[in-house]
N, C-alpha and C positions, 0 to 999 in steps of 0.2 A: 285303401282297403275298404273303408266304410262304404264308398260309393259302389264298389264291386259287390259287396254283400247286399246292398240295397237292390241292385239289379237282379241278383240271383233270387232274392226274396220275392221280388215282383214277378219274375218268371215262374217261380214255384206257385205263387198265388193264382196266376192266370191258368196254369195247367190244372190246378186243383179245381178251379171253377167249372171245368168241362164236365165234371161228374155232378150234375144237378138234376132237379126234377124235370119232368116232361113239360112240354109247352103248354098243355091244357091246364096245368096246375099253376101257371105263373102269369101274373098280370102284364098287360101291355102298358106302355107309357108314351105319351106325346107331350112335348114341350112346345107351345106356341109362343114365340118370342118376337115381340114388336121391336122396331128400331126407333128410338127417340120418341117415346110417348110418355107423358106425365101421368101420374096415378089417377088424377081427377078428370081425365078426358075420355071416359066411357060413361054410357048411360047409367049403368048400375052403380057407378061411383059419384053420381050426382050431376053429371053434365047432360042436361036434357037437349042440348043443341046438336050433339053429335050422335049419329045413328050407329048403334052397336047391338042390334037385336040378338045376334048369335052368342056373343059374350054374355049379354044380359041373361039369356036363357040358361047358359051353363051356370051362372051365379045363382039363378032362381032354383036350379035343381042340384046345386052343389054347395060349396062353402066359399065365402068371400072374406079375404083378409083385409083388415083396415090398417094394420101396422106391419107391412112388409117393406124391407129396406134393402137397397143395393149396397154393394161394397165399393162401387165406383160408378160415377155418372159419366162414363166414358166407354165407348163401344167395346173394343177388344179387351181391355182390362176387366170389364164387367163380365163378359162372356167367358173369359178364361177363368175367372174366379168361380163362376157357376159350374164350369166343367170340372174343376179340381176340388171344389169345396174348400178353397183356401183364400185368405186375404190377398189382395193384389201384390203387396210387397213380399209376400211369402212365395210368390210364383216366379220371382226373378225379374228379368227384363220386362216381362209381361205386365208389370205394374204401370207401364206407360203405353200409350197408343201405338198400335202396329208393331209390337215387339213380341218375341216368342216366350212360351212357358219353359221353365227349366226342365231339362231332359229327365231328371230323376223323379218327377212328380207324375203319378198315374192320373189318367182321365177316366171319369166314371163311365163314359161311353165305351171305352176299350174294355173295361172290366165287365160290362154287360155283354159285350160281343164275345169275350172269352168264356162267359158262362153259358153261352148258347143262344143269346138273343140275336135276332136280325136287327141291325142298326143302320139308320140312314139319316143323312143330313141333307136337307133341301132348302136352299136359300142362302142367306148370308152366313159365311163361315167365320172368318176373321180370327181364327186361332191357329197358331203354329207352335212347334216345339224345337228346341235346340237338340243337337245330337250329343251323345255321350262322349267322354274323352276318347273312347275307342272308335268313334265314328258311327255308333249304332243309333238307329232311329226308334222313336216310341212305337209300340204296337199300334197297328192301324185301328182307330176307334170306330170307323164306319165301313160297312159293307158297300154302301152306295153314297156317293157325294155328288150333288149337282147344284148349280146356281139357282135353279128354280125359275128361270126366265123363259119366255117365248117371244116371238116377234111382236105380239100385241100386249105383252105383260112383262114388265121389268120390275115387278114388286117382290120377286123371290118365291111366290106361292103358286106359280103356274103348274108345277109338277106334284103338288102335295097329294091330290086325289089319286094320281097315277101311282105314286109310291105306295099308297095304302092298298090299291087294287092289285098291284103286281108283286107284293111281298110274298115270301114263302109262307104257306099256310100251316106248316108243321113246326113253326118256331114262334115264340113270343116276340114282339117287336118293340123297338125303341126308336122314336122319330124325333129328331131335333128340327122342327119346322120354324125357320127363322126368316121373317119378312125383311125386306129393305124398307117397307113402309113403317114409320113415316119419316124417312130421311129426306132431307133436301136433295134435289131441287124439284119436288112435286111432280114426279112422272105420272102419277095417277090422273092428274088433270089432262095430260096429253093423251092418255090411254083410256079415258073414261068410257065405260059401257053402261049406259043408263038402264038397259034392260036387266042387267045384273045388279047394279049397285043403287039404282034409283037416281033421283036428281042430285046434282051437285049441291053442296051445302051453301046456304044463303049467308053472305057476309054480315047481313043485318042481324042475324040471329046468334052469332057466335058469342061466347063468353070471353071478355077481354080481361085478363089478370090486371090488378092494380099497378103492376110495375111496367106495363106496356102502355103505349099511346093508343087512345081510342079514336082511330081515324080510318079513312077508307082503305088505305094501303095495308095497314096492320090487320084490319078485319078480313081483307081478301087473303092475306098471308095465313091467317088462322083458319079460314074456310078451306083453303087448299090442304092444310095440315089435317083438318077433319076428314077430307075426302080420302086421304091415305089411310086413316084409321078405319073408315067405313069399308074400304077395299080389303084391308087385313081381316076385318070381321067377317066379310062375305066368304072368304076362303076357309076360315075356321068352320063356318056353317056347312060348307061343302064336304069337309072331312068328317064332321060329326054325322051328317046324313049318310055318308058312305059306311061309316062304322055301324050305324043302325041297320042298314040293309044287310050287312055281313053278320049281324048278331054279335058284334064284339064291343059295343059301347059300354055295356055293364062291366066288362072285365078290363077296362082301359082307364088308367089314371091320366087325366088331362090337367095340365097347368098352363094358365095364360098369364103372361107378365111381359115386362119390357126390360131392355138393357140399360136405359137411362132416360132422363127427362126430355121433354120437347125441345127441339132445336131453335129455341128463342132466347132472347136475353133473360138472364137470371133464372135459367132452368138447367139445361144440359151442362154438365161438368160441376154444377153447384152442389154443395153439401146440404143445402136447404131441402125441404120436402119437395119443392118443385123440380129438383134434379135427382134426389136420392130415394124418394119414396116411390114404390111401384105398386100398381094394381096387381093383385094376385088372386086369381080365381081357380079353385080346385074343383074338379068334377070326377067323382069315383063312387058310384052308387053302392058298390060292395062294402064300402067302409063308412061313407058319410051318411049317417042315419037320420040327420035332421036337415034335409035339403032346404036351401034358402037361408041358411044361418049366416050370421056375421061373427067373426072372431076378432077380438082386440088383442089377441096374443101376439107378442113381439116375435118376429121371425126375420132372418137374414137370408139372402139368396144362396149363401154358402150352405144353408140347410137343405137345399134341394138335392144335392148329390147323395148325402147319407139317407135321405128319405127314399129316393128311388132304389138305391142299393138294398136297403132293408126290405122294402116291399118285394123286390125281386129275389130275395133270399141269398144275397151276395154279401159277404163280410165287408164292412166299411173299412176303407184303407186307413191306416194309422196316420197318414199325412193329412187327412181331412179334419178341418177345424170346426166344421158345422155340426149341427145336431138334427137328428131325424124329426120331421114334423108329423109323423104318423100319430103320435098321441093327440095332436090337435085335430087331425082328420077324424079320429074316433070320437073325440069330445071337444067341441069348440071352446070350452072353458079351460082346457088344459094349458099349461105353461111349460115351455121348453128352455127359455132363456130370459134373463133380466135385462140384458144390454145388447145393442146392435151397434157395430162400429163401421165407419166408412172412411174412404180416402179420396183426396183430390191430388193427383199427380199430374205430370206433364201431359197435356193434350193441346197441341199447337202452341201453347204458351207456358212459360215457366210457372210452376205452382207447387205448393206443398201445404195441404190442409188435412185435418183429421176431425172426426166427429164421433160423439157417443150419444146414443138415445137410450132412455130408460122407460119409454112408453108414455111419459108425460112431458119430459123436457128433452131438448137437444142442445148439447154444448158443442160449439165449433171452435177449433183452435186453428188459427191462420198463421203459418210460419213464413208467409210472404206478405205482411201487412201493407207494404209500400207499393203493392201492385193491385190494379183493379181486377175485378172478376167479371169481365164483360162477356164472357162466354167463348165458345170455340169459334174458329175462323168462319165456318159456314153461317153461323148465327150473326157474326159481325157484318157479313156481307148482305144480310137479309134486309128486306124493306122495313121490317119492324124495328131493327136496330138503327137504321138510317133515320127513321122518324124520331127516335129518341135523341139521336145526335143533333137533329135540327132543333128540338125543344131545348136541349142543353145549351146550344149556341145562342138561343134566344132567351136563355135564363128563365125558362118556363116549366122546368121539371118539377114534378111533385116529389115528396120525400121518398116514396117507394120507387119511382123511376130513377131518381138520382143515385140510388144504391148501385145501379149497374156500373156507374163510372167512379164511385167513391174511392178515393185514395188520399192519405193512408186509410186503411181499414182497421177496425178493432182486432187486436191479436186474439181476443177471446170474446165470443158471443154466446149468449144463453137465451133460449126462447121457450115459452110454454106453448106447446104445439096445438093443443085443443082450443085455447082462447085466442091464439094468434097463428092461424093456419098458414099464412104466407110468411111468417117469421119476419115481421117488420119492426117489432119492439124488442130491442136488446135489453135484457134484464141483468146483464153481467155486473153492472155497477149499482144495482138496486140492493140496499142493505137487507131487505126481507129475504132475498134469494142467495145470500152469501154462502150459506151452508150447502145449498144445492150445487152452486158453482164449484165450491171446494171439493165436494164429494165426487162430482162427475169428472172434474179435472184430474183428480188423483187416480181415478179408475182409468181414465184415458192414458195417463202416463204409465200406469202399470201394464196396460194392454200393449202399448208401444214397446216397452222394455221386454216383456215376456215373449212377444212374437218376433223380436229382432228387427223392429222398425228403426229407421234412422233418417237424419236430415243431412244428406251429403253436401260437402262444400261446393263441389263442381256439379251442381244439379243441372238437368237439361234446360236449355235456354229457349227463348222465343224463336219460332221459325216462321211466324206470320206477323204482319204489322197489326198492332192492336187497334188502330183507328180505321184502317181500310179492309183488313182481313186478307190482304194480298200476301203471297208467299215472299219471304225475305231471301235475299241472295246471300245465304250463309252456308259455308261448306260443312262446318261442324257445329251442331247445336246439341247433340246428345251428350249427356254426362253420366254420372253414376246414378243408378236408380236406388230409391229408398230400400234399405235393408241389404243391399248388395255388399256393403262393407262389413256387415255383421253375419253374413252367411245365412240369411233368412230362409233360403230355399231348403235348408236342412233342418229348420226349426218347425216342429209340429204343434207346439204349445198354442192353445187357442186364446190364452188370456182370459180375463173375466168374461163370463157369459151366464 
């Protein structure tokens, strides 16, 4: 009976949304979502080796977040979380890669569409929904869906400008523009257009993180990754120029961010900043009155859905666990949350980890300490990972590099993020920080309990070889997803925030 009432309530809400203000009074929204890009791989975030002039320009004329965090450093769980404004384990099977969102959870794109917005997704989708017990499907969230590719461009952004140009002019619009850049295997190199993107990045000039090997193959791997970021940036610029010509840039909220960290060892899928922190640039001249500002205010990507809905004049769904970021857009010193939580669930390999950030420290709880955190399978197959394996076999790894293969791992880790940006110095056993550890661990446990999180006994197992990255010949590797045994899809409590 409860689920039936939930369906009727949702239908009633969508019908009610139809009676809203005219298009001219409502802002447009564009989300530019990169695939597999770490927070510090843009020019405006300190990486002078990668060319991102268009994102840098949006930051210069907008607001740049320094403490924005993902809920999962894993493609579809992250995107599903953004779409629903909920933590991955509260989305059902979608807590794990390539799995659907529970049928009873509204998508904010569908809510915008029902309220009169023209909605389009161009590029990477990666989100699905289960059907209700009666066989009903979720309301269609998008008027237009396309993969965003052409014969000469498989980066997901080939149709972005066309979508902007062909949209109905009598409606406000919401665009989910999601690139495949910078996902392996570096299609931008094969499709490079120097007239558009400029010269390819020089391997000699890339910034090599301390946990990677500084060698020719790794530098070329990073240069190819930079090329993908540069191509993503180019198409953002093309959309911005189109909006300027149409006279719609001033009335459009633009957010630029990524779904997870770079596809390299000790980044993607990690709970550390290299995997879970995202660049977040906001551009909205109507509201951001101090262009070029930085904000240290803590935000989570589950805050995007309520932000967009509030801006559009649509009631935020009760299922959403995020908080609107509009106070920060109005005043960069505003605060909307004290804590940000993240998850590491199955992504090619068995995993269960949780983290909490308070703006100064990050505490990571690893519930699979006997397993290495080598990264997803595509990273394991990369030249960068193979170079680390060679150093490991030769017993020449640095402490930072050895972390990629460490097992057993600490069950609890604590890092001071400002003084230790790469999170290499574990403070969990340092007496000076005992109170910090206890406080954050207690808050994490409260969050897990209040949001219905769990650690199932038959959790999903490895489906790829941890050493080679090759697919294993296993018929059944899927298990119970976190929160499934506690009915987390019906729990809306956000936990501490």
